[in-house]
Every structure is written in structure tokens, then in C-alpha cells.
C-alpha positions, 0 to 999 in steps of 0.5 A: 219973079217966082219961076216955080209956080205950084203947077210946075213939076218940081214943086208938085214932086217936092210937095208929094215927097213932103206929104209921104215923109209925114206918112213914113215911120220916120221922116228921114226914111223919105229924104232926097232933099239932101241929095244936092246932085239929084233932088231937082231931077227926082222931084221933077220926075215925081211931079210928072209921073207919080200919078201914073206909078201910084195908079199901077200900085193902087191896082195891085193893092186892090187885087190884094183886097179881093183876097178877103171879104169886104168886112175883113179889109182894113183901110189901107193907102199906098204910095210909091216913094224913094226910101232912103238907101241907108234903110235898105228896104224896098217897102214899109207898112206904117200901121200907126197911120189911119188909114194904114200906109204902105210905102214902096220904093219902086226904084229899088226893085224891077217893075215885074216884082212890084206886086210881090213887095206890095203883097208882102206889105199888104200882109203886114197891113192886114195883120196890123203887125210888123213881125215875120211870125207864124201869123204873118206867114199865114196871111202871106200864104193866104194872099199868095195862094189867092194871087198865084204866087209861091206860098211860104209854109211856116216852119220854126226859125223861118222869120228871116226868110219871110222878110223877103218873101216873095223874093224880089230882084233889087236894082243896081241904082234905085235912084235911076228910076226916080230920075227917069232913066 
């Protein structure tokens, strides 16, 4: 007898993770299946809660869209997902998908900082580039000004600073969020 029906939370969570794995720059960026201790609670929590989290981050994405005229807006989708800790990033923008995909590890940052990470990744998506150069700074400044966040002012050599703009406080244990603690 199959106890895991498609409607159960674990299976919904596992299916969701497989979906977003295909949207990452490489599938290993989204991999909790090798985590023998936590994969069941992570998949179950995701199956029960991911729609609520994605609704919130989609609202932030829409606010970013409002900073540009409709004809300037790119097609962008966004998903909350646990990103493998070995990558050391809070979010990523895959400009090679259509629509462009933003993945945000909302477990790695405090909820009050989710918006800042989304603004950062949105700037990459809008620009269609991974770099933290002067063009990126210009788009990020435009977003920050429109959204009431501190805006960066471009100076040569500030690429490293732009990698974490706006600043977000990291959590101690990112998987705690995904387990539901």
C-alpha cells in the first residue's frame, strides 16, 4: 500500500524542490535530498507552507515591477527555496530561463530582509546580467530610490560592496526555517 499520496505534504514539497532544481543555475544548488536527517521535515514543511511564502515574495517582486514602466518590465518569476549552504548565497537570478527566475533562500536571512534580497536579484533580472558593475549599480539605485531603501552611489572598485547590497542579516542556521522552527 502506498502511504505517500500525491496530495500529502511530503510529496508536494519534494515535487516543488524538483521543479525549482530545474530552474537553478545548476541542480546541486537546490539539494536537500542528500540531507538524510532533515529531508523529510524540510519537504513536509515546504509542502504545507511554500504557497504562503511564495505569495509574500511575489508581492515583493510586484513592488519592484512598479518601479518601471510596463514596457520596460521583463518576465520574471520568483520562488523561495533552500539553496545548498556550500554556495554561500541568499539568492540567485537565472537569466538563462524564460521567464527569468529568481530563487531566494528565505531561510538564510531574517524575514525583514527578504525584500532587500529580492530587490538585489530583481536588479540582476532587469539588467539581464550577473555582474555587480556600474550598470547594475544604476538599476539597483533606481530600485532603492523608488522603494525607500538606501541607494548605492557608484564608485570604481565597489563591485564587492554591491554583492551584498542592500545589506541583509544572515541567520545562524538556514535549515531551521525550512524545518518550521
